[in-house]
C-alpha positions in Angstrom: 0.0 0.0 0.0 1.4 3.4 -0.9 2.0 6.1 1.6 -0.6 8.3 -0.2 -3.2 5.5 0.1 -2.4 4.9 3.8 -2.8 8.6 4.6 -6.0 8.7 2.6 -7.4 5.7 4.5 -6.4 7.1 7.8 -8.1 10.4 7.0 -11.2 8.6 5.8 -11.4 6.6 9.0 -11.0 9.8 11.1 -13.7 11.6 9.1 -16.0 8.6 9.4 -15.4 8.4 13.2 -16.4 12.1 13.5 -19.5 11.9 11.3 -22.6 11.7 13.4 -24.3 8.4 13.5 -28.1 8.3 12.9 -29.8 9.1 16.2 -32.3 6.2 16.1 -29.6 3.7 15.3 -27.5 4.8 18.3 -30.6 5.1 20.5 -31.6 1.5 19.7 -28.2 0.2 20.8 -28.2 2.3 23.9 -31.7 1.2 24.9 -30.8 -2.5 24.2 -28.2 -2.3 27.0 -31.0 -1.2 29.4 -33.3 -4.0 28.0 -35.6 -1.4 26.6 -36.8 -0.6 23.1 -37.7 2.6 21.3 -41.2 1.4 21.0 -41.5 0.8 24.8 -40.4 4.3 25.7 -42.0 6.2 22.8 -44.7 4.4 20.6 -44.3 5.0 16.9 -48.0 5.8 16.8 -47.7 8.7 19.2 -46.7 11.6 17.0 -46.3 14.0 20.0 -44.0 11.6 22.0 -41.9 11.0 18.9 -41.4 14.7 18.4 -40.3 15.0 22.0 -37.9 12.2 21.4 -36.5 14.0 18.4 -36.0 17.2 20.4 -35.0 16.0 23.9 -33.8 12.5 23.2 -30.1 13.0 23.9 -30.8 12.1 27.5 -31.5 8.5 26.6 -27.9 8.1 25.4 -26.5 8.8 28.9 -24.1 6.3 30.5 -25.5 3.3 32.2 -24.4 4.6 35.6 -27.5 6.9 35.6 -31.1 5.9 35.2 -32.9 7.3 32.1 -36.7 7.8 32.0 -38.8 4.7 31.0 -41.0 6.9 28.8 -40.7 10.0 26.7 -43.6 11.6 28.4 -44.7 11.2 32.0 -48.4 11.7 32.4 -48.9 12.0 36.2 -47.2 13.0 39.4 -47.3 9.5 40.8 -45.5 8.1 37.8 -42.7 10.8 38.2 -42.5 10.0 41.9 -42.0 6.3 41.3 -39.3 7.0 38.8 -37.4 9.5 40.9 -37.5 7.3 44.0 -36.2 4.3 41.9 -33.5 6.3 40.3 -32.3 7.9 43.5 -31.0 11.4 44.0 -28.8 13.4 46.3 -29.0 17.0 47.5 -26.3 19.6 47.7 -26.4 23.3 48.6 -24.7 25.4 46.0 -24.9 29.3 46.2 -27.6 29.2 48.8 -29.8 26.9 46.7 -30.4 23.2 47.5 -30.5 21.2 44.3 -31.1 17.5 43.7 -29.6 15.4 41.0 -28.9 11.7 40.4 -25.8 10.8 42.3 -23.5 10.3 39.3 -24.6 13.6 37.8 -24.1 15.4 41.1 -20.6 13.9 41.5 -19.6 15.1 38.1 -21.1 18.6 38.7 -19.2 19.0 42.0 -15.9 18.0 40.2 -16.6 20.5 37.5 -17.4 23.2 40.0 -14.2 22.5 41.9 -12.2 22.8 38.7 -13.9 26.0 37.8 -13.2 27.5 41.2 -9.5 26.8 40.8 -9.7 29.2 37.9 -11.6 31.8 39.9 -14.8 30.9 38.1 -18.0 29.2 39.4 -20.9 27.0 38.3 -24.1 27.7 40.2 -27.8 26.9 39.7 -29.8 29.4 37.8 -33.2 30.0 39.5 -32.7 28.2 42.8 -33.8 24.6 43.5 -35.9 24.5 40.3 -32.6 24.6 38.3 -32.2 20.8 38.9 -34.9 18.2 39.9 -38.5 19.1 39.1 -41.7 17.2 39.6 -44.7 16.8 37.2 -46.7 19.7 38.5 -43.7 22.1 38.1 -43.4 21.1 34.4 -47.1 21.7 34.0 -46.9 25.1 35.6 -44.0 26.1 33.4 -45.8 25.0 30.3 -48.7 27.4 31.2 -46.3 30.3 31.5 -45.8 30.0 27.7 -49.2 28.5 26.6 -51.6 30.9 28.4 -49.9 34.2 27.4 -49.6 33.0 23.8 -53.3 32.1 23.7 -54.2 35.6 24.8 -51.8 37.2 22.3 -53.1 35.2 19.3 -56.7 35.9 20.4 -55.9 39.6 20.3 -54.3 39.3 16.9 -57.3 37.6 15.5 -55.5 34.4 14.7 -57.5 32.4 17.2 -61.2 32.8 18.2 -62.5 32.8 21.7 -64.1 29.5 21.0 -60.7 28.0 19.9 -59.0 29.4 23.0 -61.6 27.9 25.3 -61.4 24.6 23.6 -57.5 24.5 23.7 -57.6 25.3 27.4 -60.0 22.4 28.2 -58.3 19.8 26.1 -56.7 16.7 27.7 -53.0 17.6 28.2 -51.6 15.3 25.5 -54.1 16.6 23.0 -53.3 20.2 24.0 -49.7 19.7 23.2 -50.6 18.0 19.9 -52.8 21.0 18.9 -50.1 23.5 19.9 -47.6 21.8 17.7 -50.1 21.7 14.9 -50.9 25.4 15.2 -47.2 26.1 15.0 -47.2 24.8 11.4 -49.2 27.8 10.5 -47.0 30.3 12.3 -49.0 30.5 15.5 -46.0 30.0 17.9 -46.2 29.6 21.7 -42.5 30.3 22.7 -41.7 33.2 25.0 -41.1 35.6 22.1 -43.8 33.9 19.9 -41.3 33.3 17.1 -40.5 29.6 17.3 -41.7 26.3 18.6 -42.7 26.2 22.3 -40.4 23.1 22.6 -37.4 25.4 22.2 -38.7 27.7 25.0 -40.1 25.3 27.6 -40.7 21.5 27.8 -44.0 20.0 27.3 -45.5 18.7 30.6 -43.9 15.5 31.8 -41.1 15.7 29.2 -38.5 17.9 31.0 -35.0 16.5 31.4 -35.2 18.0 34.9 -37.7 15.3 35.9 -34.9 12.8 35.1 -32.6 14.7 37.5 -30.0 14.8 34.8 -30.3 18.5 33.9 -29.2 21.7 35.4 -29.8 25.3 34.5 -26.5 27.1 34.9 -26.1 30.8 35.8 -22.7 31.1 34.1 -23.8 29.5 30.8 -22.5 32.4 28.7 -18.9 31.8 29.9 -17.0 29.7 27.2 -14.6 28.3 29.8 -17.4 27.2 32.1 -19.0 25.4 29.2 -15.6 23.7 28.4 -15.3 22.5 32.0 -18.8 21.2 32.1 -18.3 19.3 28.9 -15.1 17.8 30.3 -17.2 16.3 33.1 -20.0 15.0 30.9 -22.4 18.0 31.0 -23.6 19.3 27.6 -26.2 21.7 26.1 -28.6 19.3 24.4 -31.8 21.3 24.1 -31.6 23.6 21.1 -31.8 27.4 22.1 -32.2 26.7 25.8 -28.9 28.4 26.6 -28.7 27.9 30.4 -29.8 24.2 30.2 -27.1 21.5 30.5 -27.7 17.7 30.4 -25.5 15.1 32.1 -24.6 12.4 29.6 -21.4 11.2 31.2 -19.8 10.8 27.8 -16.7 12.3 26.3 -17.4 15.1 23.8 -15.4 13.4 21.1 -17.7 10.3 21.4 -21.0 12.2 21.0 -21.2 12.0 17.2 -20.9 8.2 17.2 -23.6 8.2 19.9 -26.1 9.8 17.5 -25.7 13.5 18.3 -24.7 16.3 16.0 -23.3 19.7 16.9 -25.5 22.7 16.0 -24.5 26.3 16.6 -27.2 28.7 17.8 -26.7 32.1 19.4 -22.9 31.6 19.4 -23.1 28.4 21.4 -22.9 24.7 20.4 -25.7 22.3 21.2 -25.4 18.5 20.9 -28.8 17.4 19.6 -30.2 14.1 18.1 -29.0 13.6 14.5 -32.4 13.5 12.9 -33.8 15.4 10.0 -36.5 17.8 11.2 -37.7 20.6 8.9 -39.6 22.3 11.7 -36.4 22.5 13.7 -34.5 23.9 10.8 -37.2 26.6 10.2 -37.2 27.5 13.9 -33.4 28.2 13.8 -34.1 30.9 11.3 -36.8 32.6 13.5 -34.3 33.8 16.2 -33.9 32.6 19.8 -35.5 33.8 23.0 -33.8 33.2 26.3 
């Protein structure tokens, strides 16, 4: 084999190693290690759940030392409580806020914080205790902080009628989320700035990564060095445009592509999101980002 061919082969291998694997292929392998299937956590017939998986699914690729959710969407507080008790969590007080995370995630966070402090930096929770573990009711309350004001706005703009607003408010929650996502196809957005999908502004009820106790909203998210340190310890931004939100995957950054994630730049920061083709996501990237 010539030197030129050897160099070419090595370069091709390196390029292949860095190219993102298809998300669902990587997810299938990751779930198999947990004796789960894609269908069991997210039925193919459930369009809403599958959209959630496309957007927030990076969490299911986390290392086996943590417990990932058994479903894409929790539907009741009791279901969330059972999961959180089975997964286990530990509490730490950081910057006067007591936060709760799964033990492995907390261990990595504390190591990252110690490293940051050695450089006269810090890593602290943004928004108090709510920055980490959340329950089902909290995810529902946060959904309403986007959903209800948007209803009022679009009613005032004449894009929704009073009858439609009342109907949307009274729908079963799963159907409500489905209708919101459908309305967004016609430009009726429910994000904070009403410019993009609500899923890039707040999680649908029961779908937040905070419920899994593997997510933390970080005050110092805009500091590049802080983001580097968090990544070194397995914490990455995995929800597009949610700038303060970091997810514990416990993986090395160089291994994220082969685990089905791709790097996307938004607002000057890089997010590791599921490597799936999603036109609605691409369109939203062109709409601007709210914080």
